[in-house]
C-alpha positions as CSV (number, residue, x, y, z in Angstrom):
1,M,-97.4,-76.3,-60.0
2,T,-95.3,-78.2,-57.5
3,E,-92.9,-76.8,-55.4
4,L,-89.3,-77.8,-55.8
5,A,-86.2,-77.3,-53.6
6,L,-82.9,-77.9,-54.8
7,L,-80.1,-78.9,-52.2
8,I,-76.4,-78.4,-53.3
9,P,-73.1,-78.7,-51.5
10,P,-70.2,-76.3,-51.9
11,V,-68.7,-76.8,-55.0
12,G,-66.6,-74.5,-57.3
13,I,-67.9,-72.0,-60.0
14,G,-67.1,-74.7,-63.0
15,D,-69.2,-77.1,-61.3
16,R,-72.0,-74.9,-60.8
17,I,-71.8,-73.9,-64.5
18,L,-71.8,-77.7,-65.6
19,M,-75.0,-77.7,-63.4
20,I,-76.9,-75.7,-65.9
21,P,-78.4,-78.7,-68.0
22,C,-79.9,-80.0,-64.6
23,L,-81.2,-76.3,-64.1
24,K,-82.7,-76.2,-67.3
25,K,-84.4,-79.7,-66.9
26,L,-85.7,-79.0,-63.2
27,K,-87.4,-75.9,-64.5
28,E,-89.0,-77.7,-67.6
29,R,-90.5,-80.0,-64.8
30,F,-91.3,-77.5,-61.7
31,G,-91.1,-73.8,-62.8
32,K,-88.6,-71.7,-61.0
33,F,-87.3,-73.3,-57.6
34,D,-85.5,-72.8,-54.3
35,V,-81.8,-73.6,-53.8
36,Y,-80.7,-74.5,-50.4
37,Y,-76.9,-74.7,-50.0
38,W,-74.9,-75.8,-46.7
39,G,-71.3,-75.1,-46.0
40,E,-69.1,-72.2,-47.0
41,F,-69.2,-71.4,-50.9
42,E,-65.6,-70.2,-52.1
43,L,-64.9,-68.3,-55.4
44,P,-61.4,-69.2,-56.5
45,Y,-61.3,-67.1,-59.4
46,V,-63.0,-63.9,-58.8
47,H,-63.9,-62.3,-55.6
48,G,-66.9,-60.0,-54.7
49,G,-69.6,-59.4,-57.5
50,R,-72.5,-61.6,-56.9
51,P,-73.3,-62.6,-53.0
52,E,-72.5,-65.9,-52.3
53,P,-73.6,-68.6,-53.3
54,E,-75.7,-67.6,-56.1
55,F,-75.2,-69.5,-59.5
56,P,-72.5,-67.3,-61.1
57,F,-73.6,-66.4,-64.3
58,F,-75.8,-63.8,-65.9
59,D,-79.2,-65.6,-66.2
60,E,-79.4,-67.5,-62.9
61,R,-82.7,-66.0,-61.8
62,E,-84.2,-67.5,-65.0
63,Y,-83.9,-70.8,-62.9
64,V,-84.2,-69.8,-59.1
65,K,-86.4,-67.9,-57.1
66,N,-84.7,-67.8,-53.7
67,Y,-81.7,-69.0,-52.1
68,R,-81.3,-70.2,-48.6
69,H,-78.4,-71.4,-46.2
70,V,-79.1,-74.5,-44.0
71,D,-77.1,-76.8,-41.8
72,Y,-77.2,-79.8,-43.4
73,W,-77.2,-82.2,-40.5
74,H,-79.8,-80.1,-38.7
75,N,-82.1,-78.6,-40.9
76,V,-82.0,-81.4,-43.6
77,E,-81.5,-84.6,-41.7
78,N,-84.2,-83.3,-39.3
79,G,-86.8,-82.9,-42.2
80,E,-87.3,-79.0,-41.7
81,V,-86.6,-78.5,-45.2
82,V,-88.4,-81.4,-46.6
83,D,-91.6,-80.5,-45.0
84,L,-91.5,-77.3,-46.9
85,Y,-91.7,-78.7,-50.5
86,S,-93.7,-81.3,-52.6
87,E,-90.2,-82.3,-54.3
88,I,-86.6,-82.3,-53.1
89,C,-83.6,-82.7,-55.4
90,M,-79.9,-83.2,-54.0
91,L,-76.7,-83.0,-55.4
92,M,-74.4,-84.8,-53.1
93,R,-70.6,-84.0,-53.7
94,S,-69.6,-87.5,-52.3
95,E,-71.4,-89.5,-54.9
96,L,-69.7,-87.4,-57.8
97,W,-66.5,-87.9,-56.2
98,E,-67.2,-91.8,-55.9
99,R,-67.7,-91.8,-59.9
100,V,-64.7,-89.9,-60.5
101,K,-63.2,-92.7,-62.3
102,I,-66.1,-93.2,-64.7
103,P,-65.7,-91.8,-68.2
104,E,-68.3,-89.8,-68.1
105,H,-68.8,-85.9,-68.5
106,V,-69.9,-84.5,-65.0
107,S,-72.9,-82.6,-66.3
108,I,-74.0,-86.4,-67.0
109,L,-73.2,-87.4,-63.8
110,M,-75.1,-84.7,-62.2
111,L,-78.1,-85.4,-64.4
112,K,-77.9,-89.0,-63.5
113,Q,-77.7,-88.3,-59.9
114,L,-80.6,-86.2,-60.0
115,N,-82.6,-89.0,-62.2
116,L,-82.8,-86.3,-65.1
117,E,-83.2,-87.4,-68.8
118,W,-81.4,-86.0,-71.7
119,N,-82.0,-86.6,-75.3
120,D,-78.1,-86.6,-76.6
121,D,-75.2,-88.4,-75.5
122,S,-73.7,-85.1,-74.2
123,P,-75.8,-82.4,-72.7
124,E,-73.0,-80.1,-73.7
125,K,-75.2,-77.9,-75.8
126,E,-77.3,-77.2,-73.0
127,I,-74.7,-75.5,-71.2
128,E,-75.3,-72.0,-72.2
129,I,-75.3,-68.5,-70.3
130,K,-77.7,-65.9,-72.3
131,I,-76.6,-62.3,-71.8
132,P,-78.5,-59.4,-73.7
133,Q,-76.7,-58.1,-76.9
134,N,-76.7,-54.7,-75.9
135,R,-75.0,-55.6,-72.5
136,V,-72.4,-57.3,-74.5
137,D,-72.0,-54.5,-77.0
138,E,-70.6,-52.2,-74.1
139,Y,-67.4,-54.6,-74.5
140,A,-67.2,-54.1,-78.2
141,H,-63.7,-52.7,-77.7
142,F,-62.4,-56.4,-77.2
143,N,-63.8,-58.0,-80.2
144,D,-60.2,-58.1,-81.9
145,Y,-58.4,-59.5,-78.7
146,F,-57.3,-63.0,-77.7
147,V,-57.6,-63.3,-73.8
148,I,-54.6,-65.0,-72.0
149,A,-56.3,-66.3,-68.9
150,P,-53.2,-68.0,-66.9
151,G,-55.3,-68.7,-63.7
152,H,-53.6,-68.6,-60.3
153,Y,-51.4,-70.4,-57.9
154,H,-54.0,-71.8,-55.7
155,N,-55.3,-73.7,-58.7
156,P,-55.2,-77.6,-57.6
157,P,-51.6,-79.3,-58.2
158,G,-50.8,-79.8,-61.7
159,R,-53.6,-77.4,-63.4
160,F,-51.5,-74.2,-63.1
161,Y,-48.8,-73.5,-65.8
162,S,-46.2,-70.8,-65.3
163,P,-47.1,-67.5,-66.8
164,S,-44.0,-67.6,-68.6
165,I,-45.0,-70.3,-71.0
166,Y,-46.8,-67.4,-72.6
167,C,-44.0,-65.3,-73.2
168,E,-43.1,-66.5,-76.7
169,L,-46.8,-66.6,-77.8
170,V,-47.2,-63.1,-77.2
171,E,-43.8,-62.2,-78.9
172,R,-44.5,-64.1,-82.0
173,Y,-47.9,-63.4,-82.5
174,R,-48.0,-59.8,-81.9
175,K,-45.3,-59.5,-84.8
176,K,-48.2,-60.7,-87.1
177,G,-50.8,-58.3,-85.7
178,I,-52.3,-60.3,-83.1
179,K,-54.0,-58.3,-80.2
180,F,-53.5,-59.9,-76.6
181,I,-54.9,-58.9,-73.3
182,T,-54.6,-60.8,-70.1
183,L,-57.2,-61.2,-67.5
184,S,-54.8,-60.8,-64.5
185,N,-54.5,-59.1,-61.3
186,Y,-50.7,-59.7,-60.7
187,S,-47.5,-59.1,-62.4
188,L,-46.5,-60.8,-65.2
189,P,-43.2,-61.9,-67.1
190,Y,-44.5,-60.6,-70.4
191,E,-46.5,-57.3,-71.6
192,T,-49.8,-57.1,-72.6
193,E,-53.0,-55.1,-71.7
194,T,-54.7,-56.3,-68.7
195,F,-58.3,-56.6,-67.5
196,W,-59.8,-57.6,-64.1
197,T,-63.0,-57.4,-62.6
198,D,-64.8,-58.6,-59.2
199,D,-68.1,-58.6,-61.2
200,F,-69.1,-61.8,-62.3
201,D,-71.6,-60.1,-64.7
202,Q,-68.5,-58.3,-66.1
203,L,-66.5,-61.0,-66.7
204,Q,-69.1,-62.9,-68.5
205,M,-69.8,-59.9,-70.8
206,F,-65.9,-59.5,-71.3
207,L,-65.5,-63.1,-72.3
208,K,-68.5,-63.2,-74.4
209,S,-67.3,-60.2,-76.4
210,V,-63.4,-61.2,-77.3
211,R,-62.4,-63.2,-80.3
212,G,-60.7,-66.2,-78.2
213,V,-59.1,-67.3,-75.1
214,V,-56.2,-69.2,-73.9
215,T,-56.6,-70.5,-70.7
216,I,-56.0,-73.4,-68.3
217,D,-58.6,-75.8,-66.9
218,S,-60.5,-73.3,-64.5
219,A,-63.6,-71.4,-64.5
220,V,-62.7,-69.5,-67.3
221,Q,-63.0,-72.3,-69.8
222,H,-66.3,-73.4,-68.3
223,Y,-67.6,-69.8,-68.8
224,C,-65.9,-69.7,-72.5
225,A,-68.0,-72.8,-73.5
226,A,-71.4,-71.7,-71.9
227,L,-70.7,-68.3,-73.6
228,K,-69.9,-70.1,-76.9
229,T,-66.4,-68.3,-77.0
230,K,-63.9,-70.7,-78.1
231,A,-60.5,-71.4,-76.2
232,V,-57.4,-73.0,-76.1
233,V,-57.3,-75.0,-72.9
234,L,-54.1,-76.2,-71.5
235,W,-54.8,-79.2,-69.3
236,G,-52.2,-80.2,-66.5
237,K,-51.5,-83.3,-65.0
238,G,-54.0,-83.7,-62.3
239,A,-57.2,-86.0,-62.0
240,S,-59.3,-83.2,-64.0
241,R,-59.7,-84.6,-67.5
242,P,-61.2,-83.1,-70.9
243,K,-63.5,-86.3,-71.0
244,K,-64.7,-85.4,-67.6
245,Y,-64.6,-81.4,-67.3
246,G,-63.6,-80.5,-70.7
247,H,-65.9,-78.9,-73.7
248,K,-65.9,-80.3,-77.4
249,L,-66.0,-76.6,-78.2
250,H,-62.7,-75.7,-77.5
251,I,-59.2,-77.0,-78.5
252,N,-57.8,-79.0,-75.7
253,Y,-54.1,-79.5,-75.0
254,F,-53.4,-82.5,-72.9
255,K,-50.2,-84.1,-71.9
256,P,-50.5,-87.3,-69.9
257,T,-48.0,-88.7,-67.8
258,L,-48.3,-92.0,-66.5
259,N,-50.4,-94.9,-67.9
260,Y,-52.3,-95.3,-65.0
261,Y,-53.0,-91.9,-64.1
262,D,-56.8,-91.8,-65.6
263,D,-57.7,-93.9,-62.5
264,L,-56.3,-91.7,-60.1
265,P,-58.8,-90.2,-57.9
266,T,-58.6,-86.3,-57.3
267,W,-57.3,-86.5,-53.8
268,Q,-54.2,-88.4,-54.9
269,S,-53.3,-86.3,-57.9
270,W,-50.6,-84.2,-55.8
271,K,-48.6,-87.3,-55.8
272,I,-47.5,-87.2,-59.0
273,D,-47.9,-83.4,-60.1
274,P,-46.2,-80.3,-59.4
275,V,-47.9,-77.4,-58.3
276,V,-46.4,-75.3,-61.2
277,R,-45.8,-76.5,-64.6
278,F,-43.4,-75.4,-67.2
279,D,-43.4,-78.6,-69.5
280,I,-45.4,-77.4,-72.5
281,D,-44.7,-78.5,-76.2
282,Q,-44.3,-74.9,-77.7
283,R,-44.5,-76.5,-81.0
284,K,-47.9,-78.2,-80.3
285,F,-49.0,-75.0,-78.5
286,F,-48.7,-72.6,-81.4
287,K,-50.3,-75.2,-83.8
288,Y,-53.3,-75.0,-81.5
289,F,-53.2,-71.2,-81.2
290,E,-52.8,-70.9,-85.1
291,Q,-55.9,-73.3,-85.3
292,L,-57.9,-71.0,-82.8
293,I,-56.9,-67.9,-85.4
294,E,-58.3,-69.8,-88.1
295,E,-61.6,-70.9,-86.3
296,T,-62.3,-67.3,-84.9
297,K,-61.8,-65.3,-88.3
């Protein structure tokens, strides 16, 4: 079988989860392949766990044989990597940025960049992480819980909602018998049980086991989509949009600010957005959470 190398730039956890349709297509064509990466990978949501920069999902070894670090300009431009393989595929982050205004899901943009075909208008159904049921059963204690995953202050401008927006949610629905647990390792303005782990596998098994999730646009919403765990996702005012980074499985709360802001590239989003948001419509928020309760019975 033809030997393949996939070259990838340093991108976040969510982008790597959105690569799953590409990984599946490449494996169908070439079998397992090597991944080359350049630059330094950052793990913005969970630190530790798998060695960087392995794809941060449980079944990544279904696709990848080896990970190797390269100096892009030295090893790639000079052909040292190309000479080792029959086929080379390369994802360029700059090309994805240039297409930020195109109203297509990022997973589709990646497939197009690698000249891969797909059978559906959206490859979303292919974004799936498989975990053995016996491993998920280890977290059965959390089956009745709704997770609040507020994210962190270092999320990009406009994405991070103040944890105070969850206070009334917890107070109101706890009285109705709803169980909450917060995915957090910092102090909160409300009281729930908390869960935190530095291990990617534990995080995925936890998110797979729970009833539902409330989170922001972050790696957690991508994990939930891939694990088929339904979530209410609160979208901020940055350049990230449900139509580009969202998932149809989820209930997406999106509150735009300016008519032109769909055309703002990522690096301009800071011009109109506060780092921390407080402006949530609580009535709509509760309505969406009621929908989540109903759809996860």
